[in-house]
N, C-alpha and C positions, 0 to 999 in steps of 0.2 A: 401187681394191681389187685385191688380189692374186688372180689366177685361176690355178689349177693343175688342168688337166684337168677332171674332173667332181667335184672335192672339194666337200663341203658346207661351208657357212659356218663352222661350229664348227671344223672341221679347218683351214680356211684361217686362222682367228683364232689357233689354237694354233701353226701353222707360222710365221706372221708374228711372234708373240710370241717364239718360240724363236729365230728369225733375228735379231731385234732384240737379244735377250739375248746371243747369240753375238757380234754386232758390238760391243756395249758392252764385253764382256769382252776381246775381241781388241784393241780400242783402248786398254784400260787395262793390257794385259799387258806393255807395254814392248818388245814385238817390233815389228819393222818390218812394214808392211802385207803385204809379200810373204812374210815369214816366217810371218805369221798365216795366209795362204792355204795355205802348205805344211802347217801344222798341221791345217787343215780337211781336206786330202786324206788325211793320216795318220789323222785321226779317222774319216773316211768308210770307210777300209779296216778300221779296228778295229770299227766298227759292223757292217760287212758280215761280218766274221769271227764276230762274236757272233751275228748272224742265222743264219749257216750252222750254228753250234754248236747253235742252237735249232731246227734242222730246216727252214730256209727254202730250202735248196738247198746245192749245193757252195760252197766258198769262192770258187772261180773264178766261178761263176754270180752269187753275191751281189756280188762285187767288180765284175763287169762292169755289173750293174744300178746299183750305187752310182756308177760312173763316168758312166753315162748320165744319172742323176738330177742329178749335179753339173753336167753340161753343160746340162741342162734348166734348172737353177737360174740358171746364168749367162746364160741367154736372157731372164730376167725383168728387169724394170726395178727398179733399186735404190730408185727413188722410192716404191715401194709401202710401204717400211718407215718412211717419215716419220711415219705415224700412231702407230707404236709407239715411235719414238725421240724424239718431241717431249715 
């Protein structure tokens, strides 16, 4: 099971389902795997900018948090998504 900090089970389920959805769409996009990864970085920055617009902090603060969260996600085992991808 995916474990992220002190997230409750329902949030973990939503996170895993979203990650699986993203993987499926990335693989079907026609992009190479590394181009898809680049798209994730761009999307993370866009989400951070939207969060800043909604009052979550400065663009720089939100982008730095997004970068840390992306790195944290890279530390997770991809095997946890098998339940959602099967």
